[in-house]
C-alpha positions as CSV (number, residue, x, y, z in Angstrom):
1,M,153.1,103.6,106.2
2,N,153.8,103.7,110.2
3,L,150.8,103.0,112.7
4,Q,150.4,106.9,113.6
5,L,149.9,108.3,110.2
6,I,147.3,105.2,109.6
7,K,145.4,106.5,112.7
8,Y,145.5,110.2,111.5
9,L,144.0,108.9,108.2
10,L,141.3,107.0,109.6
11,F,140.4,109.8,112.0
12,F,140.3,112.1,109.1
13,A,138.3,109.6,107.1
14,L,135.5,109.2,109.6
15,I,135.5,113.2,110.6
16,W,135.8,114.9,107.1
17,P,132.4,116.1,105.9
18,T,131.0,114.2,102.7
19,C,130.1,116.5,99.8
20,D,126.3,116.2,99.2
21,R,125.9,115.0,95.7
22,Q,124.9,117.2,92.7
23,Y,123.2,116.5,89.5
24,E,124.4,117.9,86.0
25,H,122.1,115.7,84.1
26,L,118.5,114.3,84.6
27,E,120.0,111.1,83.6
28,E,122.3,110.9,86.6
29,L,119.4,111.0,89.1
30,E,118.0,107.9,90.4
31,H,114.5,107.4,91.0
32,F,112.5,104.6,93.3
33,T,108.8,103.9,92.2
34,A,106.0,103.0,94.2
35,L,103.1,104.1,91.2
36,D,103.1,105.3,88.1
37,L,99.4,105.6,86.5
38,L,100.9,108.6,84.3
39,T,101.8,108.4,80.5
40,G,105.3,108.0,79.8
41,D,105.3,111.6,78.7
42,Q,103.9,113.0,81.5
43,S,106.1,111.0,84.1
44,S,109.1,112.3,82.4
45,E,107.7,116.0,82.7
46,I,107.5,115.2,86.4
47,D,111.0,114.1,86.5
48,Q,111.9,117.1,85.1
49,V,110.4,119.2,87.6
50,V,111.7,117.7,90.2
51,F,115.2,117.7,89.0
52,E,115.4,121.5,88.8
53,Y,115.3,121.3,92.7
54,I,116.9,118.1,93.6
55,N,120.6,119.5,94.3
56,A,119.2,121.2,97.3
57,Y,118.3,118.1,99.0
58,S,119.5,114.4,99.5
59,Y,116.4,113.2,98.6
60,I,112.6,114.2,97.6
61,S,109.6,111.5,97.7
62,I,106.7,112.9,96.1
63,G,102.8,111.8,96.1
64,L,100.8,113.2,93.4
65,I,96.5,113.0,93.0
66,G,94.2,113.9,90.3
67,Q,90.8,113.6,90.0
68,D,90.9,109.7,89.7
69,G,92.9,109.4,93.2
70,I,96.5,108.9,93.6
71,Q,98.6,108.7,90.2
72,F,101.9,108.8,90.9
73,C,104.5,108.2,93.8
74,R,108.7,108.4,93.4
75,S,111.2,109.3,95.4
76,Y,114.5,111.0,94.2
77,G,117.9,110.4,95.1
78,S,117.4,107.9,97.5
79,D,115.2,104.8,97.8
80,R,112.6,106.2,100.2
81,I,109.8,103.9,99.1
82,G,108.4,102.3,102.1
83,K,110.6,104.1,104.5
84,T,109.1,107.1,107.1
85,D,109.6,110.6,107.3
86,V,108.9,113.2,109.7
87,Y,106.2,115.6,108.8
88,A,107.3,118.4,110.9
89,S,104.4,120.9,111.1
90,V,102.6,119.1,108.3
91,T,101.3,117.5,111.4
92,K,99.0,120.4,112.2
93,P,97.0,119.7,109.4
94,V,96.6,115.8,110.6
95,T,95.7,117.2,114.2
96,S,93.5,119.5,112.8
97,M,91.4,116.7,110.8
98,I,91.4,114.8,114.3
99,F,89.4,117.7,115.5
100,F,87.2,117.7,113.1
101,R,86.2,114.2,112.8
102,M,85.6,114.8,116.4
103,L,83.6,117.7,115.8
104,E,81.3,116.1,113.9
105,A,80.9,113.0,115.5
106,G,79.5,115.0,118.2
107,L,82.5,114.7,121.0
108,I,83.1,118.6,120.7
109,S,80.0,120.9,120.3
110,S,81.6,123.8,118.6
111,V,85.1,125.2,117.6
112,D,83.9,128.4,119.7
113,D,83.9,126.6,122.8
114,S,86.8,127.4,125.6
115,I,88.9,124.2,126.2
116,A,88.3,124.6,129.9
117,M,84.9,122.9,128.9
118,Y,86.8,119.4,127.8
119,S,89.6,119.1,130.2
120,D,90.1,119.8,133.8
121,K,93.5,120.3,133.3
122,Y,92.7,123.6,131.6
123,K,90.3,125.0,134.1
124,G,91.3,128.1,136.0
125,V,94.4,128.5,133.8
126,M,94.3,131.7,132.8
127,P,96.5,134.2,133.8
128,D,95.2,137.1,135.8
129,N,95.2,139.8,133.1
130,Y,92.7,137.3,130.7
131,A,91.1,135.8,133.3
132,H,87.9,136.5,131.6
133,T,88.7,135.6,128.2
134,P,88.9,131.7,127.5
135,V,91.2,129.9,125.1
136,T,88.8,128.2,122.3
137,F,89.5,125.8,119.9
138,K,89.1,128.1,117.1
139,H,92.2,130.0,118.7
140,L,94.6,126.9,119.1
141,L,93.8,125.9,115.3
142,A,94.1,129.4,114.2
143,H,97.3,129.9,116.2
144,Q,95.6,133.0,118.0
145,S,95.5,131.6,121.3
146,G,98.5,133.8,122.6
147,L,100.6,130.8,123.5
148,P,104.5,131.1,122.4
149,H,106.0,128.6,119.8
150,H,108.6,127.0,121.5
151,D,109.1,128.7,124.9
152,R,107.6,127.5,128.0
153,I,103.8,127.8,128.5
154,W,103.1,127.3,132.0
155,E,104.3,129.6,135.1
156,D,102.8,128.9,138.6
157,G,100.1,126.7,137.4
158,K,99.0,129.7,134.8
159,L,99.3,129.1,130.7
160,V,101.9,131.8,129.8
161,L,100.4,133.9,127.1
162,E,101.9,136.7,124.7
163,F,98.6,138.4,124.0
164,E,94.6,138.0,124.8
165,P,93.5,135.3,123.2
166,G,91.7,136.4,120.1
167,T,93.2,139.5,119.5
168,S,96.4,138.5,117.5
169,T,98.1,136.0,115.5
170,L,101.1,134.0,116.7
171,Y,102.4,130.7,114.9
172,S,102.6,128.0,118.1
173,T,103.3,124.2,117.8
174,K,103.0,124.5,121.6
175,A,98.9,125.5,120.8
176,Y,98.9,122.3,118.9
177,G,100.5,120.4,121.8
178,V,97.6,121.6,124.3
179,L,94.9,120.6,121.1
180,G,96.4,117.3,121.2
181,D,96.9,116.9,124.5
182,I,92.7,117.1,125.2
183,L,91.9,115.6,121.7
184,C,93.7,112.7,123.6
185,E,91.9,112.5,126.8
186,L,88.6,112.9,124.8
187,A,89.4,109.8,122.9
188,G,91.1,108.0,125.8
189,L,93.8,107.3,123.6
190,N,97.4,108.4,123.6
191,Y,98.4,110.5,120.3
192,N,100.6,107.6,118.6
193,N,97.1,105.3,118.9
194,L,94.7,108.6,117.9
195,V,96.5,109.0,114.8
196,G,96.7,105.7,113.6
197,T,92.8,105.3,114.6
198,Y,91.4,108.9,113.2
199,I,93.8,109.4,110.4
200,G,95.7,106.0,109.4
201,E,92.8,103.1,109.5
202,P,90.3,105.0,107.4
203,V,92.7,105.0,104.6
204,G,94.6,102.6,104.7
205,A,97.9,103.7,105.9
206,E,99.3,101.5,107.9
207,S,102.4,103.6,108.8
208,F,101.3,106.5,110.5
209,S,102.6,107.0,113.8
210,A,103.9,109.7,116.3
211,P,106.0,109.6,119.4
212,S,103.2,109.7,122.0
213,Y,104.9,110.8,124.7
214,L,106.3,114.1,123.3
215,F,104.0,117.2,124.1
216,E,104.9,118.6,120.8
217,A,104.1,115.8,119.0
218,P,100.7,116.8,117.8
219,G,102.4,119.9,116.2
220,G,105.4,118.3,114.4
221,L,106.1,114.8,114.6
222,V,103.7,112.7,112.6
223,S,106.0,110.3,110.3
224,S,104.9,108.1,107.1
225,T,105.6,106.6,104.2
226,I,105.0,108.9,100.9
227,S,102.7,106.6,99.6
228,D,100.5,106.7,103.1
229,M,101.0,110.5,102.8
230,A,99.3,110.6,99.5
231,L,96.7,108.3,101.1
232,F,96.2,111.1,103.4
233,A,95.8,113.5,101.3
234,N,93.1,111.8,98.7
235,G,91.5,111.0,101.8
236,I,91.0,114.6,102.4
237,L,90.1,115.1,98.9
238,E,87.7,112.3,98.9
239,D,85.8,113.3,101.9
240,V,86.9,110.2,104.0
241,Y,87.6,112.1,107.1
242,V,84.8,115.3,107.5
243,S,81.9,116.2,105.0
244,N,83.2,118.8,102.3
245,G,80.8,121.3,103.7
246,L,82.7,121.2,107.1
247,K,85.7,121.7,105.3
248,M,84.5,124.4,102.7
249,D,82.3,126.1,105.7
250,L,84.5,126.0,108.7
251,Q,88.2,124.2,108.6
252,W,89.0,126.2,105.0
253,V,87.5,129.8,105.8
254,P,90.3,132.3,106.6
255,Q,90.3,133.4,110.6
256,T,93.5,135.5,110.5
257,R,96.7,136.2,108.3
258,D,100.4,136.2,108.6
259,Q,103.7,137.0,106.7
260,I,102.8,133.8,104.8
261,A,99.3,133.5,103.4
262,D,95.6,133.5,105.2
263,I,95.3,131.1,108.0
264,G,92.2,128.8,108.2
265,L,91.6,125.9,111.3
266,G,95.3,123.8,110.8
267,W,95.7,125.0,106.8
268,Y,97.0,127.9,105.6
269,L,94.6,129.3,102.5
270,T,94.8,131.1,99.4
271,N,92.4,132.4,96.9
272,H,89.3,131.8,99.0
273,G,86.1,131.8,97.5
274,T,87.4,131.2,94.4
275,D,87.3,127.5,92.1
276,S,91.1,128.4,92.6
277,L,91.2,127.7,96.5
278,A,94.4,126.3,97.6
279,V,95.0,124.7,101.1
280,F,98.6,124.1,102.1
281,H,100.9,123.5,104.6
282,A,105.0,123.0,105.4
283,G,106.9,121.7,107.6
284,S,110.6,121.9,108.6
285,N,112.4,120.0,111.3
286,G,116.0,120.9,110.4
287,K,117.1,118.8,107.6
288,P,113.9,117.1,107.1
289,R,111.3,119.0,105.0
290,A,107.8,118.3,103.9
291,F,104.6,119.9,102.2
292,I,101.2,119.2,101.5
293,A,99.1,121.3,98.7
294,L,95.6,120.6,97.8
295,R,93.4,122.2,95.2
296,P,89.8,120.9,96.7
297,E,87.8,122.3,93.6
298,Q,90.0,120.3,91.2
299,H,90.4,117.2,93.1
300,L,94.1,118.0,93.1
301,G,97.1,117.2,95.5
302,V,100.5,117.2,96.0
303,V,102.8,116.0,99.0
304,L,106.7,116.1,99.4
305,L,109.0,114.5,102.1
306,G,112.4,115.2,101.7
307,K,115.6,115.9,103.4
308,N,117.7,119.1,102.8
309,H,121.5,119.0,102.7
310,S,121.6,121.8,105.7
311,S,119.3,122.5,108.4
312,Q,120.0,126.2,107.1
313,G,119.3,125.1,103.6
314,S,116.6,127.0,101.1
315,Q,113.4,125.9,101.7
316,R,112.0,125.2,98.4
317,F,109.2,122.8,98.8
318,Y,106.5,125.7,98.2
319,E,107.8,126.1,94.6
320,L,108.4,122.7,93.8
321,A,104.6,121.9,94.8
322,S,103.3,124.7,93.1
323,D,105.3,123.5,89.8
324,L,104.1,120.0,90.1
325,M,100.3,121.5,91.2
326,H,100.8,123.0,87.7
327,K,101.7,120.2,86.0
328,L,99.0,118.2,87.6
329,R,96.6,120.7,85.9
330,E,97.9,120.3,82.8
331,F,97.5,116.7,82.1
332,E,94.0,117.0,83.6
333,L,93.4,119.8,81.1
334,E,94.8,117.6,78.1
335,A,92.7,114.6,79.3
336,D,89.4,116.6,78.8
337,D,90.1,117.4,75.3
């Protein structure tokens, strides 16, 4: 074989796209376990649920929380146990929880306060047509600030707003950038340290981190292991971060609605006002996917981290989380019999 042919073969071997593995049988699917307190039959049922979704993903990691705390943490398709993944927009509930910790501690007086009361950077920055309508914390948390999702937010020293604050709804990662900016100023910490201090340390989740130098980090760039993500979810259910009353009476109360569901303060909501209340948030930064879902009244939770085969691939974590939550509920009912 001549040298030129060898070079061509090496070139194509490097650039030719590899095929993502497709599983035909559950037995083919590798899994790696950090914690399993379920029965053997229950674990097998969870494996079967994940198997129905795995072919859209390079890997999926799951954490399951029951009435007695974290019950199950397992990674499928690749060993992600102990490795960190980005939460994408599941970061928003993290930043929301930091806000409510500060609110309950008295560092912030009210969700209805103007952000200009807490930071000189945001004084006198309203555009002329909305000069007398302040942006409040509630506006930022509930996507009602008028700030764009990804576009620039400053022009000639004034905020760029799509509408008058409080009059409409526009999902906005930049709004959470503003929120995080103010929370960091109040705490005297960068965002990475803010996440570690307010979220990681109270539950022993050491892998919680975020790139503090990026403005959008409070809206989409927190990362942790799946085990620590489960600790975060369990901490919420156990009222480690803030009181149950504050969550039920304010954080998890519908403020508006978009095409997905009701929107609370940092969370999406369904079945509000019933024992079946569910709070959740999805995240997608291209291929990386994340999801958190909680049913507070039943003390159940599901957390998911994964990587889609394609940035345009199907986003099925909502369905997967629903199926896993249904299984958790079944297990709890069986235990009560």
